[in-house]
Jmol script that loads the backbone (N, CA, C; Angstrom):
load data "model"
ATOM      1  N   MET A   1      25.961 -79.419   5.199  1.00  0.00           N
ATOM      2  CA  MET A   1      27.193 -79.189   6.070  1.00  0.00           C
ATOM      3  C   MET A   1      27.241 -77.592   6.084  1.00  0.00           C
ATOM      4  N   ILE A   2      27.289 -77.156   7.365  1.00  0.00           N
ATOM      5  CA  ILE A   2      27.329 -75.638   7.586  1.00  0.00           C
ATOM      6  C   ILE A   2      28.865 -75.402   7.971  1.00  0.00           C
ATOM      7  N   VAL A   3      29.389 -74.407   7.233  1.00  0.00           N
ATOM      8  CA  VAL A   3      30.982 -74.064   7.652  1.00  0.00           C
ATOM      9  C   VAL A   3      30.450 -72.446   8.096  1.00  0.00           C
ATOM     10  N   PRO A   4      30.767 -72.221   9.344  1.00  0.00           N
ATOM     11  CA  PRO A   4      30.451 -70.944   9.981  1.00  0.00           C
ATOM     12  C   PRO A   4      30.868 -69.658   9.090  1.00  0.00           C
ATOM     13  N   GLN A   5      30.120 -68.735   8.790  1.00  0.00           N
ATOM     14  CA  GLN A   5      30.420 -67.609   8.069  1.00  0.00           C
ATOM     15  C   GLN A   5      30.818 -67.800   6.647  1.00  0.00           C
ATOM     16  N   TYR A   6      30.865 -69.011   6.244  1.00  0.00           N
ATOM     17  CA  TYR A   6      31.002 -69.327   4.904  1.00  0.00           C
ATOM     18  C   TYR A   6      29.723 -69.510   4.049  1.00  0.00           C
ATOM     19  N   ASN A   7      28.814 -70.416   4.660  1.00  0.00           N
ATOM     20  CA  ASN A   7      27.650 -70.790   3.998  1.00  0.00           C
ATOM     21  C   ASN A   7      26.548 -70.634   5.025  1.00  0.00           C
ATOM     22  N   GLY A   8      26.794 -70.234   6.259  1.00  0.00           N
ATOM     23  CA  GLY A   8      25.692 -70.183   7.241  1.00  0.00           C
ATOM     24  C   GLY A   8      26.236 -69.726   8.557  1.00  0.00           C
ATOM     25  N   PHE A   9      25.443 -69.849   9.513  1.00  0.00           N
ATOM     26  CA  PHE A   9      25.842 -69.391  10.814  1.00  0.00           C
ATOM     27  C   PHE A   9      25.529 -70.496  11.816  1.00  0.00           C
ATOM     28  N   LEU A  10      26.265 -70.571  12.938  1.00  0.00           N
ATOM     29  CA  LEU A  10      25.901 -71.520  14.038  1.00  0.00           C
ATOM     30  C   LEU A  10      25.413 -70.562  15.200  1.00  0.00           C
ATOM     31  N   ALA A  11      24.341 -71.011  15.676  1.00  0.00           N
ATOM     32  CA  ALA A  11      23.834 -70.214  16.784  1.00  0.00           C
ATOM     33  C   ALA A  11      23.544 -71.117  18.071  1.00  0.00           C
ATOM     34  N   ARG A  12      23.883 -70.511  19.115  1.00  0.00           N
ATOM     35  CA  ARG A  12      23.343 -71.170  20.385  1.00  0.00           C
ATOM     36  C   ARG A  12      21.986 -71.395  20.595  1.00  0.00           C
ATOM     37  N   PRO A  13      21.529 -72.157  21.449  1.00  0.00           N
ATOM     38  CA  PRO A  13      20.188 -72.384  21.380  1.00  0.00           C
ATOM     39  C   PRO A  13      19.372 -71.379  22.055  1.00  0.00           C
ATOM     40  N   ASN A  14      19.498 -70.041  21.558  1.00  0.00           N
ATOM     41  CA  ASN A  14      18.648 -68.994  22.254  1.00  0.00           C
ATOM     42  C   ASN A  14      18.093 -68.074  21.246  1.00  0.00           C
ATOM     43  N   ALA A  15      16.890 -67.599  21.474  1.00  0.00           N
ATOM     44  CA  ALA A  15      16.126 -66.932  20.485  1.00  0.00           C
ATOM     45  C   ALA A  15      16.957 -65.646  20.000  1.00  0.00           C
ATOM     46  N   ALA A  16      17.537 -64.988  20.771  1.00  0.00           N
ATOM     47  CA  ALA A  16      18.207 -63.719  20.528  1.00  0.00           C
ATOM     48  C   ALA A  16      19.381 -63.842  19.549  1.00  0.00           C
ATOM     49  N   GLU A  17      20.071 -64.946  19.665  1.00  0.00           N
ATOM     50  CA  GLU A  17      21.346 -65.153  18.665  1.00  0.00           C
ATOM     51  C   GLU A  17      20.747 -65.587  17.418  1.00  0.00           C
ATOM     52  N   LEU A  18      19.674 -66.554  17.416  1.00  0.00           N
ATOM     53  CA  LEU A  18      19.275 -66.936  16.267  1.00  0.00           C
ATOM     54  C   LEU A  18      18.524 -65.767  15.482  1.00  0.00           C
ATOM     55  N   ALA A  19      17.834 -64.917  16.178  1.00  0.00           N
ATOM     56  CA  ALA A  19      16.974 -63.782  15.614  1.00  0.00           C
ATOM     57  C   ALA A  19      18.168 -62.728  14.979  1.00  0.00           C
ATOM     58  N   GLY A  20      19.279 -62.778  15.685  1.00  0.00           N
ATOM     59  CA  GLY A  20      20.275 -61.827  14.980  1.00  0.00           C
ATOM     60  C   GLY A  20      20.724 -62.279  13.613  1.00  0.00           C
ATOM     61  N   HIS A  21      20.998 -63.618  13.582  1.00  0.00           N
ATOM     62  CA  HIS A  21      21.579 -64.202  12.270  1.00  0.00           C
ATOM     63  C   HIS A  21      20.537 -63.988  11.155  1.00  0.00           C
ATOM     64  N   VAL A  22      19.063 -64.329  11.579  1.00  0.00           N
ATOM     65  CA  VAL A  22      18.063 -64.159  10.595  1.00  0.00           C
ATOM     66  C   VAL A  22      17.974 -62.749  10.074  1.00  0.00           C
ATOM     67  N   GLU A  23      17.994 -61.819  11.060  1.00  0.00           N
ATOM     68  CA  GLU A  23      17.936 -60.426  10.695  1.00  0.00           C
ATOM     69  C   GLU A  23      19.105 -60.030   9.769  1.00  0.00           C
ATOM     70  N   ARG A  24      20.291 -60.482  10.027  1.00  0.00           N
ATOM     71  CA  ARG A  24      21.297 -60.099   9.151  1.00  0.00           C
ATOM     72  C   ARG A  24      21.199 -60.567   7.790  1.00  0.00           C
ATOM     73  N   LEU A  25      20.634 -61.895   7.636  1.00  0.00           N
ATOM     74  CA  LEU A  25      20.267 -62.417   6.228  1.00  0.00           C
ATOM     75  C   LEU A  25      19.103 -61.590   5.572  1.00  0.00           C
ATOM     76  N   LEU A  26      18.277 -61.093   6.424  1.00  0.00           N
ATOM     77  CA  LEU A  26      17.135 -60.242   5.799  1.00  0.00           C
ATOM     78  C   LEU A  26      17.555 -58.919   5.469  1.00  0.00           C
ATOM     79  N   THR A  27      18.471 -58.380   6.060  1.00  0.00           N
ATOM     80  CA  THR A  27      18.926 -56.954   5.971  1.00  0.00           C
ATOM     81  C   THR A  27      20.207 -56.752   4.992  1.00  0.00           C
ATOM     82  N   ASP A  28      20.946 -57.798   4.945  1.00  0.00           N
ATOM     83  CA  ASP A  28      22.323 -57.690   4.292  1.00  0.00           C
ATOM     84  C   ASP A  28      22.329 -58.715   2.947  1.00  0.00           C
ATOM     85  N   GLU A  29      21.823 -58.024   1.968  1.00  0.00           N
ATOM     86  CA  GLU A  29      21.456 -58.875   0.713  1.00  0.00           C
ATOM     87  C   GLU A  29      22.758 -59.542   0.248  1.00  0.00           C
ATOM     88  N   ARG A  30      23.806 -58.732   0.300  1.00  0.00           N
ATOM     89  CA  ARG A  30      25.074 -59.233  -0.222  1.00  0.00           C
ATOM     90  C   ARG A  30      25.584 -60.569   0.693  1.00  0.00           C
ATOM     91  N   THR A  31      25.423 -60.601   1.853  1.00  0.00           N
ATOM     92  CA  THR A  31      25.680 -61.664   2.762  1.00  0.00           C
ATOM     93  C   THR A  31      24.855 -62.906   2.415  1.00  0.00           C
ATOM     94  N   TYR A  32      23.458 -62.546   2.290  1.00  0.00           N
ATOM     95  CA  TYR A  32      22.395 -63.540   1.984  1.00  0.00           C
ATOM     96  C   TYR A  32      22.894 -64.248   0.625  1.00  0.00           C
ATOM     97  N   LEU A  33      23.057 -63.416  -0.403  1.00  0.00           N
ATOM     98  CA  LEU A  33      23.358 -63.892  -1.799  1.00  0.00           C
ATOM     99  C   LEU A  33      24.646 -64.766  -1.724  1.00  0.00           C
ATOM    100  N   ARG A  34      25.659 -64.360  -1.099  1.00  0.00           N
ATOM    101  CA  ARG A  34      26.993 -64.975  -1.091  1.00  0.00           C
ATOM    102  C   ARG A  34      26.684 -66.348  -0.380  1.00  0.00           C
ATOM    103  N   MET A  35      26.099 -66.338   0.874  1.00  0.00           N
ATOM    104  CA  MET A  35      25.944 -67.634   1.403  1.00  0.00           C
ATOM    105  C   MET A  35      25.035 -68.575   0.836  1.00  0.00           C
ATOM    106  N   ALA A  36      24.004 -68.005   0.073  1.00  0.00           N
ATOM    107  CA  ALA A  36      23.108 -69.020  -0.672  1.00  0.00           C
ATOM    108  C   ALA A  36      23.917 -69.536  -1.849  1.00  0.00           C
ATOM    109  N   ARG A  37      24.619 -68.884  -2.550  1.00  0.00           N
ATOM    110  CA  ARG A  37      25.460 -69.452  -3.574  1.00  0.00           C
ATOM    111  C   ARG A  37      26.519 -70.592  -3.012  1.00  0.00           C
ATOM    112  N   ARG A  38      27.035 -70.222  -1.856  1.00  0.00           N
ATOM    113  CA  ARG A  38      27.960 -71.160  -1.238  1.00  0.00           C
ATOM    114  C   ARG A  38      27.257 -72.525  -0.794  1.00  0.00           C
ATOM    115  N   CYS A  39      26.013 -72.307  -0.331  1.00  0.00           N
ATOM    116  CA  CYS A  39      25.209 -73.541   0.011  1.00  0.00           C
ATOM    117  C   CYS A  39      24.932 -74.382  -1.176  1.00  0.00           C
ATOM    118  N   LEU A  40      24.664 -73.810  -2.296  1.00  0.00           N
ATOM    119  CA  LEU A  40      24.492 -74.482  -3.540  1.00  0.00           C
ATOM    120  C   LEU A  40      25.684 -75.223  -3.950  1.00  0.00           C
ATOM    121  N   ASP A  41      26.751 -74.484  -3.824  1.00  0.00           N
ATOM    122  CA  ASP A  41      28.154 -75.150  -4.229  1.00  0.00           C
ATOM    123  C   ASP A  41      28.515 -76.365  -3.292  1.00  0.00           C
ATOM    124  N   MET A  42      28.169 -76.084  -1.980  1.00  0.00           N
ATOM    125  CA  MET A  42      28.479 -77.249  -1.067  1.00  0.00           C
ATOM    126  C   MET A  42      27.627 -78.460  -1.434  1.00  0.00           C
ATOM    127  N   ARG A  43      26.271 -78.054  -1.775  1.00  0.00           N
ATOM    128  CA  ARG A  43      25.372 -79.289  -2.231  1.00  0.00           C
ATOM    129  C   ARG A  43      25.951 -80.038  -3.258  1.00  0.00           C
ATOM    130  N   ASP A  44      26.527 -79.350  -4.298  1.00  0.00           N
ATOM    131  CA  ASP A  44      26.964 -79.923  -5.491  1.00  0.00           C
ATOM    132  C   ASP A  44      28.224 -80.790  -5.129  1.00  0.00           C
ATOM    133  N   ALA A  45      29.094 -80.054  -4.321  1.00  0.00           N
ATOM    134  CA  ALA A  45      30.417 -80.849  -4.063  1.00  0.00           C
ATOM    135  C   ALA A  45      30.175 -81.902  -3.218  1.00  0.00           C
ATOM    136  N   LEU A  46      29.230 -81.992  -2.448  1.00  0.00           N
ATOM    137  CA  LEU A  46      29.006 -83.144  -1.384  1.00  0.00           C
ATOM    138  C   LEU A  46      27.777 -84.132  -1.904  1.00  0.00           C
ATOM    139  N   SER A  47      27.597 -84.053  -3.088  1.00  0.00           N
ATOM    140  CA  SER A  47      26.293 -84.834  -3.659  1.00  0.00           C
ATOM    141  C   SER A  47      26.870 -86.370  -3.566  1.00  0.00           C
ATOM    142  N   TYR A  48      25.751 -87.126  -3.515  1.00  0.00           N
ATOM    143  CA  TYR A  48      25.889 -88.548  -3.404  1.00  0.00           C
ATOM    144  C   TYR A  48      26.398 -88.931  -4.806  1.00  0.00           C
ATOM    145  N   GLU A  49      25.905 -88.472  -5.776  1.00  0.00           N
ATOM    146  CA  GLU A  49      26.429 -88.939  -7.185  1.00  0.00           C
ATOM    147  C   GLU A  49      27.950 -88.479  -7.386  1.00  0.00           C
ATOM    148  N   ARG A  50      28.338 -87.480  -7.022  1.00  0.00           N
ATOM    149  CA  ARG A  50      29.822 -86.965  -7.128  1.00  0.00           C
ATOM    150  C   ARG A  50      30.738 -87.991  -6.147  1.00  0.00           C
ATOM    151  N   TRP A  51      30.148 -88.298  -4.915  1.00  0.00           N
ATOM    152  CA  TRP A  51      30.801 -89.102  -4.063  1.00  0.00           C
ATOM    153  C   TRP A  51      31.060 -90.558  -4.548  1.00  0.00           C
ATOM    154  N   ARG A  52      29.704 -91.108  -5.073  1.00  0.00           N
ATOM    155  CA  ARG A  52      29.755 -92.382  -5.727  1.00  0.00           C
ATOM    156  C   ARG A  52      30.565 -92.586  -6.834  1.00  0.00           C
ATOM    157  N   THR A  53      30.692 -91.668  -7.766  1.00  0.00           N
ATOM    158  CA  THR A  53      31.680 -91.661  -8.829  1.00  0.00           C
ATOM    159  C   THR A  53      33.178 -91.622  -8.537  1.00  0.00           C
ATOM    160  N   ALA A  54      33.317 -90.804  -7.480  1.00  0.00           N
ATOM    161  CA  ALA A  54      34.762 -90.705  -7.035  1.00  0.00           C
ATOM    162  C   ALA A  54      35.164 -91.896  -6.433  1.00  0.00           C
ATOM    163  N   VAL A  55      34.438 -92.543  -5.554  1.00  0.00           N
ATOM    164  CA  VAL A  55      34.766 -93.945  -4.958  1.00  0.00           C
ATOM    165  C   VAL A  55      35.057 -95.027  -6.043  1.00  0.00           C
ATOM    166  N   ALA A  56      33.985 -95.077  -6.934  1.00  0.00           N
ATOM    167  CA  ALA A  56      34.088 -95.998  -7.957  1.00  0.00           C
ATOM    168  C   ALA A  56      35.345 -95.772  -8.821  1.00  0.00           C
ATOM    169  N   GLU A  57      35.722 -94.558  -9.122  1.00  0.00           N
ATOM    170  CA  GLU A  57      37.050 -94.356  -9.873  1.00  0.00           C
ATOM    171  C   GLU A  57      38.164 -94.707  -9.101  1.00  0.00           C
ATOM    172  N   ALA A  58      38.120 -94.376  -7.738  1.00  0.00           N
ATOM    173  CA  ALA A  58      39.296 -94.781  -6.911  1.00  0.00           C
ATOM    174  C   ALA A  58      39.388 -96.482  -6.752  1.00  0.00           C
ATOM    175  N   LEU A  59      38.318 -97.180  -6.697  1.00  0.00           N
ATOM    176  CA  LEU A  59      38.332 -98.583  -6.682  1.00  0.00           C
ATOM    177  C   LEU A  59      38.891 -99.182  -7.934  1.00  0.00           C
ATOM    178  N   GLU A  60      38.409 -98.536  -8.963  1.00  0.00           N
ATOM    179  CA  GLU A  60      38.994 -98.971 -10.455  1.00  0.00           C
ATOM    180  C   GLU A  60      40.519 -98.838 -10.437  1.00  0.00           C
ATOM    181  N   GLU A  61      40.934 -97.682 -10.081  1.00  0.00           N
ATOM    182  CA  GLU A  61      42.382 -97.390 -10.076  1.00  0.00           C
ATOM    183  C   GLU A  61      43.251 -98.330  -9.237  1.00  0.00           C
ATOM    184  N   CYS A  62      42.686 -98.679  -8.062  1.00  0.00           N
ATOM    185  CA  CYS A  62      43.322 -99.727  -7.301  1.00  0.00           C
ATOM    186  C   CYS A  62      43.126-101.178  -7.665  1.00  0.00           C
ATOM    187  N   GLY A  63      42.282-101.384  -8.659  1.00  0.00           N
ATOM    188  CA  GLY A  63      42.266-102.671  -9.259  1.00  0.00           C
ATOM    189  C   GLY A  63      41.140-103.550  -8.442  1.00  0.00           C
ATOM    190  N   LEU A  64      40.395-102.876  -7.657  1.00  0.00           N
ATOM    191  CA  LEU A  64      39.437-103.448  -6.711  1.00  0.00           C
ATOM    192  C   LEU A  64      38.073-103.794  -7.519  1.00  0.00           C
ATOM    193  N   ILE A  65      37.720-103.107  -8.432  1.00  0.00           N
ATOM    194  CA  ILE A  65      36.629-103.371  -9.360  1.00  0.00           C
ATOM    195  C   ILE A  65      36.924-102.944 -10.720  1.00  0.00           C
ATOM    196  N   ASP A  66      36.134-103.565 -11.690  1.00  0.00           N
ATOM    197  CA  ASP A  66      36.536-103.239 -13.082  1.00  0.00           C
ATOM    198  C   ASP A  66      35.259-102.458 -13.594  1.00  0.00           C
ATOM    199  N   ARG A  67      35.449-101.737 -14.707  1.00  0.00           N
ATOM    200  CA  ARG A  67      34.375-101.038 -15.244  1.00  0.00           C
ATOM    201  C   ARG A  67      33.090-101.719 -15.526  1.00  0.00           C
ATOM    202  N   ARG A  68      33.138-103.058 -15.871  1.00  0.00           N
ATOM    203  CA  ARG A  68      31.982-103.724 -16.042  1.00  0.00           C
ATOM    204  C   ARG A  68      31.179-103.939 -14.862  1.00  0.00           C
ATOM    205  N   PHE A  69      31.785-104.054 -13.575  1.00  0.00           N
ATOM    206  CA  PHE A  69      31.072-104.190 -12.362  1.00  0.00           C
ATOM    207  C   PHE A  69      30.521-102.848 -12.013  1.00  0.00           C
ATOM    208  N   ARG A  70      31.308-101.775 -12.315  1.00  0.00           N
ATOM    209  CA  ARG A  70      30.823-100.433 -11.970  1.00  0.00           C
ATOM    210  C   ARG A  70      29.647-100.207 -12.754  1.00  0.00           C
ATOM    211  N   ALA A  71      29.697-100.356 -14.012  1.00  0.00           N
ATOM    212  CA  ALA A  71      28.575-100.178 -14.867  1.00  0.00           C
ATOM    213  C   ALA A  71      27.282-100.820 -14.406  1.00  0.00           C
ATOM    214  N   GLU A  72      27.441-102.145 -14.102  1.00  0.00           N
ATOM    215  CA  GLU A  72      26.386-102.914 -13.603  1.00  0.00           C
ATOM    216  C   GLU A  72      25.839-102.524 -12.364  1.00  0.00           C
ATOM    217  N   ALA A  73      26.761-102.016 -11.415  1.00  0.00           N
ATOM    218  CA  ALA A  73      26.277-101.529 -10.106  1.00  0.00           C
ATOM    219  C   ALA A  73      25.386-100.245 -10.294  1.00  0.00           C
ATOM    220  N   PHE A  74      26.011 -99.370 -11.080  1.00  0.00           N
ATOM    221  CA  PHE A  74      25.323 -98.096 -11.379  1.00  0.00           C
ATOM    222  C   PHE A  74      24.000 -98.236 -12.010  1.00  0.00           C
ATOM    223  N   ALA A  75      23.874 -99.272 -12.988  1.00  0.00           N
ATOM    224  CA  ALA A  75      22.599 -99.549 -13.513  1.00  0.00           C
ATOM    225  C   ALA A  75      21.618-100.086 -12.801  1.00  0.00           C
ATOM    226  N   ALA A  76      22.030-101.023 -11.684  1.00  0.00           N
ATOM    227  CA  ALA A  76      21.132-101.550 -10.785  1.00  0.00           C
ATOM    228  C   ALA A  76      20.694-100.621  -9.587  1.00  0.00           C
ATOM    229  N   ALA A  77      21.391 -99.637  -9.488  1.00  0.00           N
ATOM    230  CA  ALA A  77      21.085 -98.680  -8.471  1.00  0.00           C
ATOM    231  C   ALA A  77      19.634 -97.809  -8.735  1.00  0.00           C
ATOM    232  N   GLY A  78      18.900 -97.731  -7.655  1.00  0.00           N
ATOM    233  CA  GLY A  78      17.614 -97.064  -7.997  1.00  0.00           C
ATOM    234  C   GLY A  78      17.889 -95.554  -7.730  1.00  0.00           C
ATOM    235  N   SER A  79      16.855 -94.825  -7.728  1.00  0.00           N
ATOM    236  CA  SER A  79      16.958 -93.332  -7.535  1.00  0.00           C
ATOM    237  C   SER A  79      17.664 -92.865  -6.297  1.00  0.00           C
ATOM    238  N   ASP A  80      17.692 -93.595  -5.405  1.00  0.00           N
ATOM    239  CA  ASP A  80      18.464 -93.455  -4.004  1.00  0.00           C
ATOM    240  C   ASP A  80      19.884 -93.814  -4.118  1.00  0.00           C
ATOM    241  N   GLY A  81      20.170 -94.470  -5.174  1.00  0.00           N
ATOM    242  CA  GLY A  81      21.611 -94.919  -5.394  1.00  0.00           C
ATOM    243  C   GLY A  81      22.157 -96.236  -4.803  1.00  0.00           C
ATOM    244  N   VAL A  82      20.892 -96.884  -4.210  1.00  0.00           N
ATOM    245  CA  VAL A  82      21.145 -98.147  -3.581  1.00  0.00           C
ATOM    246  C   VAL A  82      20.528 -99.201  -4.528  1.00  0.00           C
ATOM    247  N   ALA A  83      21.331-100.262  -4.760  1.00  0.00           N
ATOM    248  CA  ALA A  83      20.840-101.439  -5.578  1.00  0.00           C
ATOM    249  C   ALA A  83      19.913-102.229  -4.689  1.00  0.00           C
ATOM    250  N   ALA A  84      18.884-102.644  -5.273  1.00  0.00           N
ATOM    251  CA  ALA A  84      17.904-103.615  -4.734  1.00  0.00           C
ATOM    252  C   ALA A  84      18.715-104.761  -4.059  1.00  0.00           C
ATOM    253  N   GLY A  85      18.466-105.038  -2.656  1.00  0.00           N
ATOM    254  CA  GLY A  85      19.158-106.193  -2.118  1.00  0.00           C
ATOM    255  C   GLY A  85      20.608-106.059  -2.019  1.00  0.00           C
ATOM    256  N   ALA A  86      21.174-104.923  -2.132  1.00  0.00           N
ATOM    257  CA  ALA A  86      22.715-104.712  -2.008  1.00  0.00           C
ATOM    258  C   ALA A  86      23.044-104.785  -0.529  1.00  0.00           C
ATOM    259  N   GLY A  87      24.252-105.533  -0.244  1.00  0.00           N
ATOM    260  CA  GLY A  87      24.668-105.413   1.151  1.00  0.00           C
ATOM    261  C   GLY A  87      25.482-106.603   1.240  1.00  0.00           C
ATOM    262  N   PRO A  88      25.720-107.001   2.663  1.00  0.00           N
ATOM    263  CA  PRO A  88      26.502-108.198   2.804  1.00  0.00           C
ATOM    264  C   PRO A  88      25.860-109.513   2.418  1.00  0.00           C
ATOM    265  N   SER A  89      24.631-109.586   2.267  1.00  0.00           N
ATOM    266  CA  SER A  89      23.859-110.712   1.815  1.00  0.00           C
ATOM    267  C   SER A  89      24.019-111.058   0.432  1.00  0.00           C
ATOM    268  N   ARG A  90      24.563-110.038  -0.423  1.00  0.00           N
ATOM    269  CA  ARG A  90      25.004-110.334  -1.897  1.00  0.00           C
ATOM    270  C   ARG A  90      26.166-110.803  -2.043  1.00  0.00           C
ATOM    271  N   PRO A  91      26.544-112.143  -2.121  1.00  0.00           N
ATOM    272  CA  PRO A  91      28.022-112.539  -2.388  1.00  0.00           C
ATOM    273  C   PRO A  91      28.575-112.190  -3.692  1.00  0.00           C
ATOM    274  N   ASP A  92      27.683-112.007  -4.725  1.00  0.00           N
ATOM    275  CA  ASP A  92      28.309-111.751  -5.890  1.00  0.00           C
ATOM    276  C   ASP A  92      28.849-110.343  -5.980  1.00  0.00           C
ATOM    277  N   VAL A  93      28.380-109.400  -5.003  1.00  0.00           N
ATOM    278  CA  VAL A  93      29.065-108.112  -4.978  1.00  0.00           C
ATOM    279  C   VAL A  93      30.430-108.153  -4.337  1.00  0.00           C
ATOM    280  N   TRP A  94      30.386-109.035  -3.156  1.00  0.00           N
ATOM    281  CA  TRP A  94      31.644-108.969  -2.504  1.00  0.00           C
ATOM    282  C   TRP A  94      32.610-109.859  -3.165  1.00  0.00           C
ATOM    283  N   THR A  95      32.331-110.881  -4.025  1.00  0.00           N
ATOM    284  CA  THR A  95      33.236-111.572  -4.798  1.00  0.00           C
ATOM    285  C   THR A  95      33.715-110.678  -5.812  1.00  0.00           C
ATOM    286  N   SER A  96      32.939-109.913  -6.402  1.00  0.00           N
ATOM    287  CA  SER A  96      33.423-108.994  -7.462  1.00  0.00           C
ATOM    288  C   SER A  96      34.567-107.926  -6.888  1.00  0.00           C
ATOM    289  N   LEU A  97      34.300-107.534  -5.613  1.00  0.00           N
ATOM    290  CA  LEU A  97      35.211-106.729  -5.092  1.00  0.00           C
ATOM    291  C   LEU A  97      36.572-107.226  -4.671  1.00  0.00           C
ATOM    292  N   SER A  98      36.486-108.579  -4.516  1.00  0.00           N
ATOM    293  CA  SER A  98      37.674-109.129  -3.967  1.00  0.00           C
ATOM    294  C   SER A  98      38.536-109.688  -4.968  1.00  0.00           C
ATOM    295  N   ARG A  99      38.030-109.658  -6.239  1.00  0.00           N
ATOM    296  CA  ARG A  99      38.849-110.112  -7.344  1.00  0.00           C
ATOM    297  C   ARG A  99      40.139-109.210  -7.590  1.00  0.00           C
TER     298      ARG A  99
END
end "model"
wireframe off; spacefill off
backbone 0.3
color backbone group
């Protein structure tokens, strides 16, 4: 996610404007380093792992899932965070959510 002037620039689709932003990053080391650091901060703040944990905690607090279900779901998730066969066709998942 780009936040203009915070972690990047938005440019109209023309070469001159894009070149101006690239030139600024190449010639202004302070801006380059600040935006690079902020890009990494945004990556961490918006990571799938952080989102998944926050949603699971919120669902637990609301009583929609329990810790056992959360642990099982996280263990079943692959490296992409998606459980094999997860989705509406898995009635066990939806049954657990509705308890």
